MMTF fields as JSON, N, C-alpha, C and O atoms, coordinates in Angstrom:
{
  "mmtfVersion": "1.0.0",
  "mmtfProducer": "UNKNOWN",
  "numBonds": 347,
  "numAtoms": 348,
  "numGroups": 87,
  "numChains": 1,
  "numModels": 1,
  "chainsPerModel": [1],
  "groupsPerChain": [87],
  "chainIdList": ["A"],
  "bondAtomList": [4, 2, 8, 6, 12, 10, 16, 14, 20, 18, 24, 22, 28, 26, 32, 30, 36, 34, 40, 38, 44, 42, 48, 46, 52, 50, 56, 54, 60, 58, 64, 62, 68, 66, 72, 70, 76, 74, 80, 78, 84, 82, 88, 86, 92, 90, 96, 94, 100, 98, 104, 102, 108, 106, 112, 110, 116, 114, 120, 118, 124, 122, 128, 126, 132, 130, 136, 134, 140, 138, 144, 142, 148, 146, 152, 150, 156, 154, 160, 158, 164, 162, 168, 166, 172, 170, 176, 174, 180, 178, 184, 182, 188, 186, 192, 190, 196, 194, 200, 198, 204, 202, 208, 206, 212, 210, 216, 214, 220, 218, 224, 222, 228, 226, 232, 230, 236, 234, 240, 238, 244, 242, 248, 246, 252, 250, 256, 254, 260, 258, 264, 262, 268, 266, 272, 270, 276, 274, 280, 278, 284, 282, 288, 286, 292, 290, 296, 294, 300, 298, 304, 302, 308, 306, 312, 310, 316, 314, 320, 318, 324, 322, 328, 326, 332, 330, 336, 334, 340, 338, 344, 342],
  "bondOrderList": [1, 1, 1, 1, 1, 1, 1, 1, 1, 1, 1, 1, 1, 1, 1, 1, 1, 1, 1, 1, 1, 1, 1, 1, 1, 1, 1, 1, 1, 1, 1, 1, 1, 1, 1, 1, 1, 1, 1, 1, 1, 1, 1, 1, 1, 1, 1, 1, 1, 1, 1, 1, 1, 1, 1, 1, 1, 1, 1, 1, 1, 1, 1, 1, 1, 1, 1, 1, 1, 1, 1, 1, 1, 1, 1, 1, 1, 1, 1, 1, 1, 1, 1, 1, 1, 1],
  "groupList": [{"groupName": "MET", "atomNameList": ["N", "CA", "C", "O"], "elementList": ["N", "C", "C", "O"], "formalChargeList": [0, 0, 0, 0], "bondAtomList": [1, 0, 2, 1, 3, 2], "bondOrderList": [1, 1, 2], "singleLetterCode": "M", "chemCompType": "L-PEPTIDE LINKING"}, {"groupName": "SER", "atomNameList": ["N", "CA", "C", "O"], "elementList": ["N", "C", "C", "O"], "formalChargeList": [0, 0, 0, 0], "bondAtomList": [1, 0, 2, 1, 3, 2], "bondOrderList": [1, 1, 2], "singleLetterCode": "S", "chemCompType": "L-PEPTIDE LINKING"}, {"groupName": "ILE", "atomNameList": ["N", "CA", "C", "O"], "elementList": ["N", "C", "C", "O"], "formalChargeList": [0, 0, 0, 0], "bondAtomList": [1, 0, 2, 1, 3, 2], "bondOrderList": [1, 1, 2], "singleLetterCode": "I", "chemCompType": "L-PEPTIDE LINKING"}, {"groupName": "THR", "atomNameList": ["N", "CA", "C", "O"], "elementList": ["N", "C", "C", "O"], "formalChargeList": [0, 0, 0, 0], "bondAtomList": [1, 0, 2, 1, 3, 2], "bondOrderList": [1, 1, 2], "singleLetterCode": "T", "chemCompType": "L-PEPTIDE LINKING"}, {"groupName": "GLU", "atomNameList": ["N", "CA", "C", "O"], "elementList": ["N", "C", "C", "O"], "formalChargeList": [0, 0, 0, 0], "bondAtomList": [1, 0, 2, 1, 3, 2], "bondOrderList": [1, 1, 2], "singleLetterCode": "E", "chemCompType": "L-PEPTIDE LINKING"}, {"groupName": "ALA", "atomNameList": ["N", "CA", "C", "O"], "elementList": ["N", "C", "C", "O"], "formalChargeList": [0, 0, 0, 0], "bondAtomList": [1, 0, 2, 1, 3, 2], "bondOrderList": [1, 1, 2], "singleLetterCode": "A", "chemCompType": "L-PEPTIDE LINKING"}, {"groupName": "LYS", "atomNameList": ["N", "CA", "C", "O"], "elementList": ["N", "C", "C", "O"], "formalChargeList": [0, 0, 0, 0], "bondAtomList": [1, 0, 2, 1, 3, 2], "bondOrderList": [1, 1, 2], "singleLetterCode": "K", "chemCompType": "L-PEPTIDE LINKING"}, {"groupName": "TRP", "atomNameList": ["N", "CA", "C", "O"], "elementList": ["N", "C", "C", "O"], "formalChargeList": [0, 0, 0, 0], "bondAtomList": [1, 0, 2, 1, 3, 2], "bondOrderList": [1, 1, 2], "singleLetterCode": "W", "chemCompType": "L-PEPTIDE LINKING"}, {"groupName": "LEU", "atomNameList": ["N", "CA", "C", "O"], "elementList": ["N", "C", "C", "O"], "formalChargeList": [0, 0, 0, 0], "bondAtomList": [1, 0, 2, 1, 3, 2], "bondOrderList": [1, 1, 2], "singleLetterCode": "L", "chemCompType": "L-PEPTIDE LINKING"}, {"groupName": "GLY", "atomNameList": ["N", "CA", "C", "O"], "elementList": ["N", "C", "C", "O"], "formalChargeList": [0, 0, 0, 0], "bondAtomList": [1, 0, 2, 1, 3, 2], "bondOrderList": [1, 1, 2], "singleLetterCode": "G", "chemCompType": "PEPTIDE LINKING"}, {"groupName": "ARG", "atomNameList": ["N", "CA", "C", "O"], "elementList": ["N", "C", "C", "O"], "formalChargeList": [0, 0, 0, 0], "bondAtomList": [1, 0, 2, 1, 3, 2], "bondOrderList": [1, 1, 2], "singleLetterCode": "R", "chemCompType": "L-PEPTIDE LINKING"}, {"groupName": "PRO", "atomNameList": ["N", "CA", "C", "O"], "elementList": ["N", "C", "C", "O"], "formalChargeList": [0, 0, 0, 0], "bondAtomList": [1, 0, 2, 1, 3, 2], "bondOrderList": [1, 1, 2], "singleLetterCode": "P", "chemCompType": "L-PEPTIDE LINKING"}, {"groupName": "ASP", "atomNameList": ["N", "CA", "C", "O"], "elementList": ["N", "C", "C", "O"], "formalChargeList": [0, 0, 0, 0], "bondAtomList": [1, 0, 2, 1, 3, 2], "bondOrderList": [1, 1, 2], "singleLetterCode": "D", "chemCompType": "L-PEPTIDE LINKING"}, {"groupName": "ASN", "atomNameList": ["N", "CA", "C", "O"], "elementList": ["N", "C", "C", "O"], "formalChargeList": [0, 0, 0, 0], "bondAtomList": [1, 0, 2, 1, 3, 2], "bondOrderList": [1, 1, 2], "singleLetterCode": "N", "chemCompType": "L-PEPTIDE LINKING"}, {"groupName": "PHE", "atomNameList": ["N", "CA", "C", "O"], "elementList": ["N", "C", "C", "O"], "formalChargeList": [0, 0, 0, 0], "bondAtomList": [1, 0, 2, 1, 3, 2], "bondOrderList": [1, 1, 2], "singleLetterCode": "F", "chemCompType": "L-PEPTIDE LINKING"}, {"groupName": "TYR", "atomNameList": ["N", "CA", "C", "O"], "elementList": ["N", "C", "C", "O"], "formalChargeList": [0, 0, 0, 0], "bondAtomList": [1, 0, 2, 1, 3, 2], "bondOrderList": [1, 1, 2], "singleLetterCode": "Y", "chemCompType": "L-PEPTIDE LINKING"}, {"groupName": "VAL", "atomNameList": ["N", "CA", "C", "O"], "elementList": ["N", "C", "C", "O"], "formalChargeList": [0, 0, 0, 0], "bondAtomList": [1, 0, 2, 1, 3, 2], "bondOrderList": [1, 1, 2], "singleLetterCode": "V", "chemCompType": "L-PEPTIDE LINKING"}, {"groupName": "HIS", "atomNameList": ["N", "CA", "C", "O"], "elementList": ["N", "C", "C", "O"], "formalChargeList": [0, 0, 0, 0], "bondAtomList": [1, 0, 2, 1, 3, 2], "bondOrderList": [1, 1, 2], "singleLetterCode": "H", "chemCompType": "L-PEPTIDE LINKING"}, {"groupName": "GLN", "atomNameList": ["N", "CA", "C", "O"], "elementList": ["N", "C", "C", "O"], "formalChargeList": [0, 0, 0, 0], "bondAtomList": [1, 0, 2, 1, 3, 2], "bondOrderList": [1, 1, 2], "singleLetterCode": "Q", "chemCompType": "L-PEPTIDE LINKING"}, {"groupName": "CYS", "atomNameList": ["N", "CA", "C", "O"], "elementList": ["N", "C", "C", "O"], "formalChargeList": [0, 0, 0, 0], "bondAtomList": [1, 0, 2, 1, 3, 2], "bondOrderList": [1, 1, 2], "singleLetterCode": "C", "chemCompType": "L-PEPTIDE LINKING"}],
  "groupTypeList": [0, 1, 1, 2, 3, 4, 1, 5, 6, 5, 7, 8, 1, 2, 9, 9, 10, 2, 7, 2, 9, 11, 12, 13, 10, 8, 9, 1, 0, 2, 1, 5, 12, 10, 8, 14, 1, 8, 6, 8, 1, 12, 4, 4, 5, 4, 10, 10, 0, 5, 2, 1, 10, 5, 15, 13, 16, 3, 4, 12, 4, 17, 5, 5, 3, 16, 5, 3, 8, 16, 10, 4, 15, 9, 18, 11, 3, 5, 13, 19, 14, 2, 8, 7, 18, 4, 5],
  "groupIdList": [1, 2, 3, 4, 5, 6, 7, 8, 9, 10, 11, 12, 13, 14, 15, 16, 17, 18, 19, 20, 21, 22, 23, 24, 25, 26, 27, 28, 29, 30, 31, 32, 33, 34, 35, 36, 37, 38, 39, 40, 41, 42, 43, 44, 45, 46, 47, 48, 49, 50, 51, 52, 53, 54, 55, 56, 57, 58, 59, 60, 61, 62, 63, 64, 65, 66, 67, 68, 69, 70, 71, 72, 73, 74, 75, 76, 77, 78, 79, 80, 81, 82, 83, 84, 85, 86, 87],
  "secStructList": [7, 2, 2, 2, 2, 2, 2, 2, 2, 2, 2, 2, 2, 6, 6, 7, 3, 3, 3, 3, 7, 6, 6, 1, 7, 3, 3, 3, 3, 7, 7, 2, 2, 2, 2, 1, 7, 6, 6, 1, 7, 2, 2, 2, 2, 2, 2, 2, 2, 2, 2, 2, 2, 2, 2, 2, 2, 2, 2, 2, 2, 2, 2, 2, 2, 2, 2, 2, 2, 2, 2, 2, 2, 7, 3, 3, 7, 6, 6, 1, 7, 3, 3, 3, 7, 7, 7],
  "xCoordList": [69.888, 70.389, 71.369, 72.002, 71.354, 72.577, 73.764, 74.217, 74.292, 75.706, 75.77, 76.718, 74.985, 74.735, 74.901, 75.596, 74.351, 74.395, 75.816, 76.53, 76.403, 77.657, 78.51, 79.345, 78.417, 79.724, 79.34, 80.371, 78.314, 78.277, 78.99, 79.865, 78.804, 79.196, 80.432, 80.953, 81.226, 82.479, 83.331, 84.356, 82.595, 83.147, 83.173, 84.218, 81.759, 81.955, 83.123, 83.846, 83.513, 84.423, 85.18, 85.183, 86.061, 87.424, 87.075, 87.807, 86.407, 86.222, 85.552, 85.909, 85.071, 83.731, 82.874, 82.375, 82.176, 81.147, 80.313, 80.708, 78.695, 77.842, 76.679, 76.247, 76.421, 74.993, 74.565, 75.264, 73.169, 72.443, 72.299, 72.215, 72.267, 72.742, 71.043, 69.998, 71.165, 70.406, 69.023, 67.82, 70.388, 69.779, 69.571, 69.793, 69.135, 68.987, 69.638, 69.104, 70.801, 71.889, 72.935, 73.391, 73.259, 73.828, 75.349, 75.794, 76.0, 77.415, 77.989, 77.42, 79.5, 80.387, 81.79, 82.228, 82.489, 84.432, 84.615, 83.813, 86.01, 87.055, 88.341, 88.652, 89.157, 90.06, 91.186, 91.126, 91.751, 93.245, 93.73, 93.893, 93.949, 94.656, 94.109, 94.894, 93.107, 92.659, 92.857, 92.866, 93.052, 93.76, 95.004, 95.568, 95.519, 97.301, 98.217, 99.361, 97.616, 98.575, 99.857, 99.689, 101.337, 102.222, 102.285, 103.234, 101.403, 101.449, 100.725, 100.758, 99.601, 99.448, 99.901, 100.069, 100.033, 101.165, 100.066, 98.864, 101.144, 100.654, 99.389, 98.495, 99.054, 98.166, 96.961, 95.978, 96.839, 95.774, 95.322, 94.198, 96.47, 96.256, 95.605, 94.896, 96.119, 95.23, 93.765, 92.84, 93.628, 92.553, 91.413, 90.35, 92.184, 91.074, 90.685, 89.483, 91.613, 91.275, 90.883, 91.799, 90.25, 89.574, 88.048, 87.271, 87.849, 86.735, 86.208, 85.068, 87.327, 86.932, 86.469, 85.553, 87.134, 86.745, 85.366, 84.543, 85.231, 83.904, 82.703, 81.526, 83.134, 81.841, 81.477, 80.364, 82.717, 82.286, 81.685, 81.189, 81.76, 80.949, 79.536, 78.48, 79.757, 78.171, 77.297, 76.208, 78.224, 76.863, 76.587, 75.751, 77.762, 77.328, 75.94, 74.865, 76.577, 75.122, 73.881, 72.736, 74.098, 72.844, 72.62, 72.286, 72.846, 72.533, 71.262, 71.307, 70.191, 68.994, 68.841, 68.217, 69.437, 69.573, 69.986, 69.402, 71.537, 72.217, 71.607, 71.723, 71.065, 70.331, 69.263, 69.216, 68.593, 67.428, 67.849, 67.21, 69.416, 69.887, 70.577, 70.624, 71.231, 71.298, 70.085, 70.339, 69.059, 67.939, 67.649, 67.462, 67.551, 67.112, 68.525, 68.537, 69.375, 70.63, 71.347, 71.967, 71.024, 71.978, 71.238, 70.167, 71.862, 71.509, 71.55, 72.51, 70.293, 70.349, 71.326, 71.499, 71.997, 73.027, 72.189, 71.219, 73.208, 72.384, 72.356, 71.329, 73.149, 73.169, 72.038, 71.861, 71.451, 70.353, 70.926, 70.42, 71.787, 72.401, 71.685, 70.942, 71.982, 71.521, 72.925, 73.415, 73.468, 74.869, 75.013, 74.663, 75.599, 75.702, 77.333, 78.007, 77.789, 79.269, 79.082, 77.99, 80.141, 80.141, 80.418, 81.279, 80.085, 79.711, 81.754, 81.897],
  "yCoordList": [121.916, 123.284, 122.135, 122.6, 121.076, 120.621, 121.274, 122.099, 121.18, 121.67, 123.137, 123.427, 124.038, 125.378, 125.402, 126.308, 124.537, 124.373, 123.854, 124.542, 122.757, 122.594, 123.277, 123.31, 124.117, 125.013, 126.342, 126.961, 126.779, 127.495, 126.815, 127.502, 125.841, 125.355, 125.033, 124.94, 124.772, 124.597, 126.053, 126.314, 126.778, 128.532, 128.346, 128.281, 128.247, 128.759, 127.805, 128.363, 126.41, 125.581, 126.256, 126.959, 126.7, 127.746, 129.13, 130.051, 129.3, 130.309, 131.817, 132.965, 131.665, 132.561, 132.644, 131.642, 133.883, 134.425, 134.903, 135.296, 134.962, 134.976, 136.142, 135.845, 137.117, 137.738, 138.59, 138.801, 139.195, 139.975, 141.267, 141.239, 142.314, 143.509, 144.178, 143.543, 145.409, 145.698, 146.473, 146.66, 146.849, 147.036, 145.556, 145.474, 144.82, 143.469, 143.257, 142.981, 143.346, 142.825, 141.96, 142.212, 140.919, 139.532, 140.088, 140.782, 139.67, 139.6, 138.926, 138.505, 138.633, 137.839, 138.361, 139.408, 137.347, 138.057, 136.901, 136.149, 136.805, 135.51, 136.505, 137.277, 136.442, 136.76, 136.576, 135.485, 137.062, 137.095, 135.767, 134.718, 136.141, 135.131, 133.428, 132.498, 133.292, 132.154, 131.37, 130.14, 132.312, 131.706, 131.609, 130.885, 132.933, 133.077, 132.839, 133.253, 132.274, 132.17, 131.441, 130.399, 131.664, 130.839, 129.598, 128.814, 129.487, 128.091, 127.299, 126.241, 127.34, 126.41, 125.554, 126.05, 124.433, 123.633, 124.158, 124.404, 124.143, 124.381, 123.797, 124.561, 122.44, 121.76, 122.306, 122.482, 122.657, 123.324, 124.751, 125.251, 125.237, 126.531, 126.832, 127.803, 125.405, 125.714, 125.037, 125.32, 124.407, 123.55, 124.917, 125.223, 125.478, 127.112, 127.562, 127.717, 127.837, 128.964, 128.03, 128.336, 126.948, 126.13, 126.617, 127.329, 126.159, 126.356, 127.904, 128.33, 128.48, 130.264, 130.671, 131.492, 130.064, 130.148, 130.016, 130.829, 128.449, 127.845, 128.521, 128.347, 129.293, 129.975, 131.202, 131.728, 131.704, 133.079, 132.79, 133.712, 131.866, 131.496, 131.122, 131.312, 130.621, 130.021, 131.187, 131.271, 132.546, 133.314, 134.625, 135.522, 134.368, 134.819, 134.535, 135.135, 132.934, 132.838, 132.349, 132.139, 132.243, 132.057, 132.456, 131.78, 133.968, 134.636, 134.815, 135.522, 134.361, 134.451, 133.246, 133.339, 131.969, 131.05, 130.922, 130.668, 131.284, 131.801, 132.833, 132.549, 133.866, 134.723, 133.637, 133.678, 132.889, 131.978, 131.127, 130.829, 130.724, 130.195, 130.516, 129.891, 131.622, 132.912, 133.093, 133.104, 133.205, 133.164, 132.161, 132.397, 131.142, 129.841, 129.388, 128.629, 129.913, 129.367, 130.34, 130.175, 131.507, 132.598, 132.958, 132.411, 133.967, 134.54, 135.933, 136.506, 136.573, 137.808, 138.633, 138.286, 139.933, 140.844, 142.158, 142.717, 142.418, 143.463, 144.528, 145.206, 144.83, 146.059, 145.519, 146.224, 144.635, 144.382, 143.48, 143.606, 142.738, 141.777, 140.611, 140.532, 139.66, 138.15, 137.585, 137.877, 136.952, 136.553, 134.656, 133.871, 134.407, 132.925, 132.705, 133.186, 132.2, 131.329, 130.072, 129.557, 129.544, 128.34, 128.562, 129.441, 128.154, 128.106, 127.888, 127.809],
  "zCoordList": [-95.814, -94.82, -93.703, -92.756, -93.92, -93.133, -93.65, -92.856, -94.543, -94.894, -94.474, -93.744, -94.785, -94.295, -92.626, -92.166, -91.793, -90.381, -90.26, -89.529, -90.833, -90.667, -90.581, -89.677, -91.768, -92.223, -90.982, -90.719, -90.341, -89.329, -88.104, -87.577, -87.686, -86.671, -86.586, -85.474, -87.866, -87.892, -87.775, -87.145, -88.526, -88.074, -86.601, -85.953, -86.01, -84.277, -83.79, -82.965, -84.12, -83.39, -83.615, -82.604, -84.369, -84.397, -83.89, -84.253, -83.373, -82.355, -83.462, -83.196, -84.053, -84.802, -84.404, -83.894, -84.392, -84.233, -85.085, -86.183, -84.636, -86.139, -85.191, -84.077, -85.73, -84.651, -85.721, -86.712, -85.497, -85.921, -85.167, -83.94, -85.785, -84.863, -84.618, -84.764, -84.273, -84.11, -84.97, -84.789, -86.295, -87.508, -88.953, -90.161, -88.07, -88.45, -89.47, -90.545, -89.305, -90.541, -89.823, -88.708, -90.588, -90.512, -90.6, -91.515, -89.543, -89.502, -88.699, -87.693, -89.034, -88.268, -88.167, -88.643, -87.385, -86.969, -86.394, -85.839, -86.616, -85.969, -85.774, -86.681, -84.405, -84.113, -85.258, -85.824, -85.501, -86.297, -85.851, -86.473, -84.399, -83.752, -83.832, -83.641, -84.047, -84.326, -85.306, -85.343, -86.285, -87.669, -88.092, -88.914, -87.003, -87.808, -86.381, -86.198, -85.696, -84.653, -84.778, -85.412, -84.316, -84.689, -83.605, -83.636, -82.812, -82.33, -82.765, -82.138, -84.147, -84.525, -85.855, -86.97, -85.576, -86.678, -88.365, -88.473, -89.36, -90.809, -90.947, -91.31, -90.711, -91.186, -90.496, -91.216, -89.02, -88.499, -88.619, -88.589, -88.758, -89.753, -91.082, -91.347, -92.218, -93.152, -92.884, -93.645, -92.12, -91.71, -91.477, -92.019, -90.47, -89.918, -91.105, -91.321, -92.044, -93.196, -93.982, -94.745, -94.662, -94.987, -94.405, -95.04, -93.283, -92.392, -92.727, -92.914, -92.726, -93.035, -94.065, -94.105, -95.27, -96.522, -96.757, -97.177, -96.294, -96.641, -95.906, -96.223, -94.913, -94.214, -94.743, -94.706, -95.341, -95.881, -97.483, -98.131, -97.842, -99.113, -98.734, -99.337, -97.736, -96.644, -96.67, -97.238, -95.628, -95.47, -96.675, -96.567, -98.057, -98.616, -99.253, -99.258, -99.989, -100.775, -99.499, -99.898, -98.465, -97.603, -96.49, -95.518, -96.574, -95.584, -94.917, -93.91, -95.232, -94.742, -93.89, -92.833, -94.322, -93.86, -92.305, -91.251, -92.786, -91.858, -90.26, -89.068, -90.836, -89.932, -89.281, -88.052, -89.781, -89.188, -88.003, -86.994, -88.475, -87.23, -86.248, -85.188, -86.541, -85.751, -84.738, -83.534, -85.086, -84.372, -83.674, -82.48, -84.005, -82.963, -82.03, -81.061, -82.482, -81.656, -80.72, -79.67, -81.526, -80.832, -79.495, -79.231, -78.572, -77.392, -77.649, -78.163, -77.214, -76.929, -75.856, -74.688, -76.571, -75.522, -75.237, -75.749, -73.954, -73.487, -74.703, -74.657, -75.699, -76.836, -77.874, -78.868, -77.776, -78.716, -79.923, -81.038, -79.745, -80.85, -80.435, -79.456, -81.305, -81.05, -81.387, -82.478, -80.693, -80.724, -80.719, -79.838, -81.939, -81.756, -81.683, -82.595, -80.931, -80.231, -79.901, -79.663, -79.879, -78.958, -77.927, -77.897, -76.819, -75.358, -74.481, -73.261]
}
């Protein structure tokens, strides 16, 4: 599970968010600006894209474990989501 946790935390570190919705579905998103900003060096943009690709695979292959992590580390929101994001 540590590689799953590491992948999720890396995703959060670049501005990603992971949640469980009121319908109990796992979801995630990141602002395109966090990946494609012209302010990023080529190296940083590639590093962030690699993290994004790795997290997408992690979420696809280990959704139940990621959902457990969201329940453990996330915070409930007013609209009945559990949201895990970097503070």
